[in-house]
N, C-alpha and C positions, 0 to 999 in steps of 0.2 A: 454580463449574458448570465443565460438562461442554460440550461441543458439538455440536450430534445434524446427525448426515446418517442420512439414511431415502431407501430406492428408488431405482429407475434404474439404471446403468450403473458396474460400474468403472474400464470402459477409459479406457485413451487412444488418440488416434488409430494409436498404434503396437500397439495389441492388447493390449497385457503389462494384465496387473494391479495392477502396481505398478511402475507407470516409472522408473527413474531420472530426479531431479531435482537439477537443480546450482541452488542457490541463491547466485546471483551479490549479494552483501550481507550475509551475513550479522550485523548490528549488532541491535537491540532487535526489531526485528521480524521480520528474517530469520531471529534466531537462534529464534526463538519457534518459526515457521514450521517451517526443518529440525528440531528435536528433536520437533513433532509430524508430519509426514512420516512418521521414521525408530519412530515408535510404530505409524505403524501399515500400518508395514511395507514403504516402499520402502528402497529404494539412494538415500543423499543425499548431497552433493557441497557442499562450502560453502566461499566463499572472505571472507579478510577482510583489511583495509588494514591491519593489528597483528595481527605475532607473539603476544603476548600474549593474544593467543583462541584462536590453536589450540590448546592442551591441552584449553581446555574444550572447543570442538569436538570433537575427538576423544572425548573420554571421555565424549560424550551421542551417539554413534557417527555421526559424521557426519567425511565422509573431505575434510580439512583443507588450504587452502591459501592461499597469501599471493599477495593479488593487488589491484595496483590502478590505477586508470585514469589520464590525465591527461598534466600535461609528461613527464612523467620514464616513458611507456608505450613501451615497444621491443620487438624483436626479441622477446627471450627471455619476456617478459606474453601479447603475440601467441603466439606457437608452444602457451605453457600453454593460452590460451585456447581453441585450437582440438582440441587433445587434449582438454579437456576435454564441451567440446561436441561432440565426435565422439563421444564416447560417452556422451551422455546423450538422452532421451528430447521432458522438458519444462524451459525454463530459466525459471524466476524473475528479472528480472531486479528487482532491486531495489536500484536506486544514486540517493538524492536529488537533486533538485534544486541542493539547497542541497552537492552536493562541485562544481559548476562554478562560474564566476565565471561573470558578467551577459553573455548571450547565447551561451551556451557549451557548455548544456544538449546542447542536436547531439552537438555536436563532440567531446564528451566523448562519447558513447556510437557512436558512427560506427565505429570499430574495434569491439566491443561486434554491431551491425551487421554488419558483412564477414564475420565470420568464423560468425554464426551462416547464411549465403547462403553457405558456402562449404564448412558440416559437413553442411548437408543437414538442421540441426534439422527434429525433427516441429514441435514446438509451440512459442510465447512466452509466458508470462503475465506481462504489463509492471505493473510497478504503480505506478498514477500517482497524484495529488489532485484534489479538489473546486477547487483554487485553479487550477485555466482555465477558469472560470465567474466571471463579471459580480457584481460586490461587487453588482445590483438589488434589489428590493424584488420577491422573486418566487420561481418557484418552480422551481428548475432539475432538468433531464432531461436525457438524456444528448447530445439534439442540441441539444442547448443550446451545444454547445463540441466541434469537430469537429476530427477529427486528422489533421492533411495534414502534405506534407514542407514547406508555402510559408506553411502559417499564421503569423500574428505570433508566436502564448503559444510561449516554448522547447521548452515542456514540449507543449503539442500539436504540433508542429512533431520532439517524440521521436519523441508517442506512433506519428505518423504511419510513423515509419521502417520500424517495428516490424507494424506491420496491412501484411500484403506484399501489392501491385499481381496480381501472377499464379500467386496457391499455390499459392509455392516453402515455405510454412509455413502453420500453423493458430497462431491468435494471441487474448490477447483482452487487452482491458488494464482497468482494476481503478483506479478513481478513491477514492479516500481520505476520507475527512471525519477533523478531527483528532484524532489518536490518543491516548487516554489509556490505561491498564492500568500494572500494578505497575513504581516505580521512576517514573512519568512519572505524579503526582496534574494534576487541573487544577487543585489549589486555590494550586498554585503559580508560576502566569504571569500572576496577575496581583497577586498578593498586597502588599498597602502601597502602594498605587497608587491617584495621586489625579486628577479630572479627565479620569478617560477619555470616549469617543464610542462612540456608537452602540450606549447600554442598554441602548437596544427591539431592536436586531438578535438574531435568532434562532441560537445557536449549532447547528453541524454536527459533531458527536462520534460517536466510534465507539472500542468498547475493543475492545483486544487480543485477548479469544479470542473475539470477531466473528470481526476482520477473518484469526487464521487458521483459527476455518471455515471464511470464504465461500473462502481461497485453496485450504485442503483438497479444499475439496467442487469450485469447477472442475477440481481436476487428475481428480478423481475419478472425476468426472461426464462430464471430455470433453467438457465446455460451452465450444467453444474459436466464434470467429464472433462475438464482442460484444464492446461498450463497455458494462462496468458503472458506477457511484456505488452505493458501502457505507459505510451512514450508517446510528446510533441512529435510529428515527423518529419521537421524540420530541425536540424544539426550545424547549427553555426560552431566553425571554428571557438577553442577559448578565450584564443589571443583576440577575437573581435566581442565576441559576446560578453565576456566580465569586464572590461575597460566603460560598452556602451553601460552597462546595470548597472556601475557604479558610478555610470558622471549624470544617469538618469535620479542620481540620488542626489548629486553634487557632492559625492562621494573624491576620497584621491583616486587614481585610477592605475589597477596592477598592471604588474611590466613584465613580461615574458622574456629568458632566455632566445636569441637570433638564435631561431636554429636554420633558419632555409626553410624555403614553402616543397624544398623534394620531399623529407624527412615529415613522415604521417605517422601518426604512433593512435591511438587508443580506438576503443572499441565504440562502434555503430546498430544501436536497436534496434531492429527490426518492429513493430508493431503493427503490422499490416494481418496478421491472425483475429484477433480482436475485435480489428475492422469490417471484415469477413461476413461475421460470424453475429452481430452484436449491433441492433440497427439505432448506434448513437452519435452522436455530428460534433466532434471534435470542437473546443471553442476556442481553444491557444496553440493551435499546431505550431504557430507564426511564436516561436517564444520572444521573438524579441518585441513582436510587437505586444505582448501581453504584458511585458513589466508595468506598463502605465494600472495594470490589475495586481497589482502586487502591495 
């Protein structure tokens, strides 16, 4: 299925119909987004930490660069980052927290923050996670976790660095549910495991197609100044979803502890805000039906 964007303006803060986009982190998600943006008519620059990925990026019409944050980040990498940002309208910051050691995620991204400020970047789209919310049995909306530079959560602190205090640039934070899609089938996540907890907890997943549709739509519509949850609307419980997902792949079903139906656990991510503001029709709200699209 294809995503659907309709209505509204396709301009960004720069006023350009097709702004130049830098996707910092062309992994599984970043590459899919970059391909989609190229097909839509954008000039797309992308980075990867893996040299073997560069030829594939180039073949897809993406201007490829080898770039890595971390302990070995030095003057050459810093110069490259400043040069790329100087010629960019929109930065998509797609560096997952797992790229950093515990407590070090904001530090990992600090060179990017400095470069964004120095380059006069117009817009930043920060790809975050719904892991910022506490695992409590209630509905979680964007206001249930606030991104500040002194928040307890590494991810919230990192978000806070890219929400400008003085309007130097425009930004939007997108908190994604658990990702699934081609080459990331959820039936493999728990297959064959025994004695699992939280069987009654709802799943909070989102298909790659919908993430790409939402991120592309934010850029095309110039939807800046927001924090959004992005998640499928249906939330079956874990004890129903993961065995079904494993059976779909003909794998051994996981087994959950018998906690009784009265035991309620786990958060439910609400994504009504993005749905009310972005003219995008989600393709895979039924996560069980979406298994065939993995």
